N, C-alpha and C positions, 0 to 999 in steps of 0.2 A: 152579343151583338157584334163581336169582332171577327173579322175573317181570319186574321193572323195576329198572334201576339208575338212580338219580337223582343228579345232581350239583348241589348248592346250589339246591334248589328250595323255594319256599314259595308255596302257593296262597293267595290272599287274596280277600276279598269286595270287589266293586267297586260296591256299591249306592250309596255316598256319592260325590258329585262330587269329583273330585280338586282339591286346592288347587294353584294356579299360583304360579310365582315372583313375588314382590312383593306377593302377597295376604296379608292377615292369616290366620294359622292359627287355626281354631276353638279355643275354650277346652277343650283336651283334659283329660279326667278320668282321671288315673292312679289307678285305684281300689285297686290293690295294688302296693306298692313294697317291695322287699327291699333290705337293705344300705344303708339311708338313715336319716336322723334323723326322718323322717316315714313313716307307714304308707301315706299317700295324699296326693295334692295335685292342684291344678289348674294348668294352664299359666300362667294369669295371675299365680300366686304366684311365678313365676320371671321375671317381666318385669324388664328391666334386665340380665339375663344372656343371653349367647348360649347357646342350647340345641341340643345335638346328639342326635338320636334315632338309635339304631342297632338295626335289626331283625336278629335273630339266632336261633340255636337251638343247643342243647347238642350236637346231632348234626352240626352244620355245621363241617367242618374249617377252611374259610376264615374263618368267623366267629371261631373260637377263635384263629386266627393273628392276627387284627386286634386282639384284646383288649390286648396289651401296648402297642401304639401308642395306643389310646384312653386307657389308664391314664396314659401319659406326658403326653398332652394335658391330662387332668384335673389332674394334678399341676402342670403348668406354669402353668395359669390358675385357681388356686383363687379362688372368690368371683366370678369373671367368666364362667366357663363351667360349664354343668352337662350332663354326658353321662348320658343315660338309655338303657340297653339295653332292648329290648322283645321279649318272646317270647310265643308262644301256648301254651307248655308250662305245666305246673302249678306252683304255688308250691313244692310238695314237691320236684319234680324240679330246679327252679332252686336251691333251698336246698341240695340235695345237691351240685350243681355248685360253689356258693360255698364249701361246707365244704372242698372240695379245692383250689379255685382262688380264693383270697381276692382282693378287688378294692376299688378306691376309687370304683367307678362305682355308680350306682343301677340297680336291676334291676326293671323294671316288668312286670307280668303282663297279657297281653292275650288271654286264651283265646277271647273272642268275636270277636277281630280287629276291634274297633271302631276302634282307633287305626290299624291297618294299612290300613283301608278309605279313610282320608283320603289315603294316599300309595300308590296301587296299584303293586304289584310282584310278581314271581314269584321272582326270584333274590335270595338272601341271601348275604353281608351287604348291607344296603341302608341308607344313611345319609341323614338328613334334617337339614339345617342351617337353624336358625331364628334370626333376628337378635334383638338385645336389644329391638327394638320389637315383637316378636311376629309379624313377617312372614317368609314363607318365602323363603329364599335359594336353596336347591337341593336336589334329590334326586340323590344322588351315591353314591360308594363311599368307605368309611372311609379308605383309604390316601391319597385325594386331599385330605382335610381335614387339612392340615398346620399346624404352629405358625404359619407365615407367613400362612396363610389366616385363622386365628383372630385373629391380631394385626391383620390388615387389617380384618376385620369390626369388631373392637373400636374401631378408629380411623376407622371410617366410610369406609374406602377401597374403591374399586370392585374387585371380584374376578371372576374368570371360572373357574368350575368346570365340568368336563365333566358333562353331564347323563346320569344313568343312566335309560335308557328301556327298560322291559321290554315284551315282548309280553303284552298283557292278556288272554291266553287260557290255559287249562290245557293240559297236554301232549296230552290226547286231542283237544281242539279243533284244536290245531296240526297234529297228524298227520292229522286228517280233512281239514283245509284243503289241505295240501300233498301228502298221499299217500293220498287216498281210494281205496279198493279195494272193489269189489262182491264179494259172496261167491262169485261165479262165476269170479273171476280165478284162473287156474291158475299162471301164472308171469309175472314181469316183474322188471326192475331199473331203479331210478330213483335218481339222485344229484344233490344240489343243494349250492350253497355254504352258508356259515353263514347261519342265520336270526337276525339281530340281535335281541337281547333275549329269545330263547327259552332254555329250560334245556338242559343237556346230559344226555342220557339214552339208554338203549337198552331196548327191550322185545322179548321173544320171543313174546308173545301166548299165554302158557301157559294162560290161563284162557279163551281163545277157542276154541270148538269147531270153527270153520271153518279158522283159520290156525295153530292150535297146532302148533308144531314145524316148520312150513314157511314161516314169515315172520319177518323181523327188521327192525325199524325203529330208526334211530338219528337223534338230533338233536344237532347241534353237538358232535361228537366228533372228536378229532384222529386222525391216521393210525395212531399207535401203538395207540390204543384200538380202531380198526377192525380192524387186523391181529390184535390180541389176541382180539377176538370171533370173527374168521374162523378162528382156531386153537383152537376149542373153549373159548372164554371163559377163557383162561388168567388166573389170579390176577395182580394187579399185583405181588405180592411175588415172582413167578417170572419176571419179564420183564427182559431185559437189552437196553436200547435203545441201539444204536450208530449210529443214523441221524445223518446230517449235517443239521442244521437249515437250512431254506431257506424260500423263499417258499411252498413246498408244505406247510409245517408250519402249517396253519390248520384250523379246524373244518370239518367236512362233515356233511351230512345224507344219509341214504340209506334206501331201502326195497327189500327183496328178498323176492319170493314165488317158491316153487318148487312143483312138483307133488308131489314126494315128500320126506319129512322128511330122508332120508339124503342128499339132494342139496343141502341148504341151505348148509352150510359149504363144500363143494367149489366150488359155484357162486360163492359170495361171494369165495373165494380167486381164482378165475379172473377175476372182474370187477375186482377190485382190481389184479391183475397187468396187466390191459390198460391201466390208467390211471396207475400209479405204478411207480417203479423200485425199490421196496422188496422185500426178500426176508425170509422168516421160516422158521426151522427150530428144532426142539427138540434141545437138547443135554443130556446128563446131566452134572451138576456136583455136587461135594460142597459142601453148604451147611449152615449151622446152622439147625435147624428145631425147632419145638415138636412133640413126639411125644405123641399122645393115647393114654392107656392106661386100663384099668380098674384102679382102686386099691383099691376096696372092693366085692367081688362081691355082698355082701348089700344094700348100698345100691343098687347097679346094678340088681338084680332089681326094685326098687320103681319104676323109671322106667316111665312109661305106654307100653305097647305099643299099636300101632295095630290097630284091629279093623274099621274102616270100609272100608279100602282106598282112601280118598279122599286125594289129594295136594293140599295147600294150600301157598301161598307167602306168607310175611310176615316179612321180615328187615330189620333196620336196625341202626345203631350203637346199642347199648344194649338191644335187644329182639329176641326171636324168638318166633314163634307159627306153627309149621309142623307139619303132620300127614303121617304116612307117610314119614318120612325115616330113612335109615340113619346109622350112625355116620360113614360116609364123607361123607355130605351134611353132617352136623353139623360135621365137621372143616373142610369148605369154608366153612361159616358163620363158624367161629372165625377162619379165616384172613382172610376178607373184612371182618369187622365186629368181631372181638373181641380178638385177641391181637397186634395191631400189624403190623409190617412183615415178620415172618418167616413162612415156609411152615409149614403144620400138616399133619402126617402121621398118618393113622389107623392105629394098631397095636393096636386093641382086639380084633381078631379076631372081632368080632360083626357079623352080617349081618341082624339083625332090623330091623323097621320100628317107629319110635317117633313119638309125638306129643310135641313139645317146646315148652314155653311158659314163658318167664321174661324178666325184665328185669334190667339191672345198670347200673352207672355207668361209662361208658367212660373218664372222667377218673380213675377209681379202679380200677386193674387188680385190686386185691385183691378187689373185689366179685365179679368174674367167677370168680376162682380159688375163692372160697367157694361159688359156685353149682355149679361143677364138682365140688367136694368133696362137696357135698350129693347130687350125682348118682352118687357113687361113681367119679368120673373124676379124672384128674390130667394135667398136662402137664409135660414136662421137656425142657430144651434138649439136643439131641444132634446130632451130625453125621450127615447122611443124603445119599444120592445122590438128587438132585432133578432132574426134568425142567425145564429153563429154556428159555423162548422167546426166542431171539436174533433181533432185528430189525435189519436193516442195509440200507444203500443198495447196490443191485446194482452200480452203476458204480464204487463205491469199495471193494468187498469184496475 
């Protein structure tokens, strides 16, 4: 159901020249700050402290995972270190996150991406370490900024941090550069190693009139993800990965075009089989699942039915705005973006087409349950026979 699956991607504006290591950082204006003793400030007001900027988003799983580490750093160096998280999301959305996930960090709002433009990046989380003298130390990743690193900076010791260098192009430009295809191309298969600094994603070109349904492009995805896509885009919650990790367990990029839609996945399966020793097969297993049912028929009748016949695709953690979708499609959305790691089974018995548009707080599961209740729907954990995609090494099976 997804047009594009993106992993940890943030597009930024690159109009302002990038600050280089050792150069003074411009006097950043933090116009809106939440969870701080001040509502706004300038970077010069923090001179004398080490400043760590962490670019993040509420929908970014890796960003959320980095938060406890950052909170520990802030607690370890009170008065000497100031960590400021930066998001282009709204103050309201950020405040909702903080209401559920309290923090000792400052949260700055950068909806215009003026701050982000000083430190060009695509992938988040993205950390910027600034010395007490106001000079840039490094663009890096949050897990690399350890207590030892901060202690060394405070004591004017030399440090060596791995530089995080992203490809300063959006995913469409990257695809055009590495996998350009004229509209006349009928079939081809191309595979490349990892494109360093590029995002991880897949797109099935659903909104493209020429390649819709007969083209798949992937950037920086591991083999498990490629085999998952080749087997009808199996949800991650229904995959059992028994592969032996090896040197082949690295990201790949590929582009496949076929003449007929029905040949796309079989062709991809064959091309992968030529290159790797992995096997994939579907097994029926008993698993705990969320079962989606109609709980209030009167409320359910009020959900907007589709009249245009036009299918649209816009789904993310915390929001959906899609037209002409079935309850089965909606269950897929809930499984991928809403209800966590369990499968979601549609047992509404309804086959109508709907236009569904709402948002919720991923960090607050109760907010999604309330949305479902308002729609006349409910979910309940029950045991069900579920198709599970088993992926294993052929030589060790």
